N, C-alpha and C positions, 0 to 999 in steps of 0.2 A: 035153971041154970045160972050161974055165978056170975057177976057185975065183973066187966072188964076194968081193969084198973086204967085211970085216965093217962094220956100219953105223955111223954116229956119230951120237951122239946133238947137237941142236942146241936152242938155244931159239926158237923163233917167234913173232911176236906179231899175233895175226889180229882182225879186227873181228869183235865181238862175233856180229853175225848171221850171219857164215861159220862160226865156230867152235859155234853152234848149230845150223846147217844140217847140219853135216859129224857132230856127233855125233849128230843125228837120223839120218843115213846108217847109222853104228855100231850104235843102237841096233835098226835093221830090218833091220840082217843085211844092209846093200847093201857095205858093205866092214868088213873084220874092226877097225880100228883109224882113229883119226885119223892115225897117222904112216902106215899103210899107204896111206891116202887121199889124203893129200899126196904119198908115192912116187910113186903111180900119175897123180896131175896133173901134178908136175912131171918125170915120163918122156914124158908126152903133148905138153907144152910143149915140151919142147927137141924132142924127134921133129917137130912142126910147123913149127919154126921152121927147122930142117934140111931140110926138105922142101921150106918156101918158097925158102930158098937154092938149093936143088936146080934149083927151077921157074925161076926169076929167072934163073939161071945158062944154063938150058937156054935160054929165050926170048932173051937175050942173043948166045949164041952162035947160034943157029939161027933166029931167026926176025928178029933186028935184024941181024944180020952181024960181031957182035963188038962194037957200040954197046952201051954201056952205056945203062941206065933210069936217069933222074935220079930225085930222092926225089919229087918232083910227078908225075913219072911212075908210078909205081910207089903212090904212094898213089891216082890217079886211076884205075888198075886195079884196087886193091883196093875200090875204092867201084863200080866196076860189078860186079866179081863179084858183091859184096855184095847190091844190087841187084837182081841176075838170081837172085840163090836166095832173096830173099825174094819178088819174082814167081813163082818158082816153086813156093814154098811156099804163097803165096798160092792161087796156082790149082789146088792138091793141096786142099788145105783145103776150098776154095768148091765142087767137084766131086767131091770123092773123092780117094782114092789112086792111082785112074788115068787123071786128066784130065791132059791134056797144054797 
């Protein structure tokens, strides 16, 4: 296993309500520090963006025959997915976890 590079200190500016919320997470033991939370959040966001790029590349290659999605088409697809997720969550909360 390769050695991790040492962490580098940086200065960040957070909205007061975000800082307070993260400090509450630290105080409640849900994360070890503000830095740990920022590392985890950045790692999650970077991985999510990479996964989105892989999904887009797969769709363009395998579903669209190599055609590129326009920014407008991608935004529309994201909206459709968000709406589907919202409908699913609404059904589940209205009828219990097992409702379809």
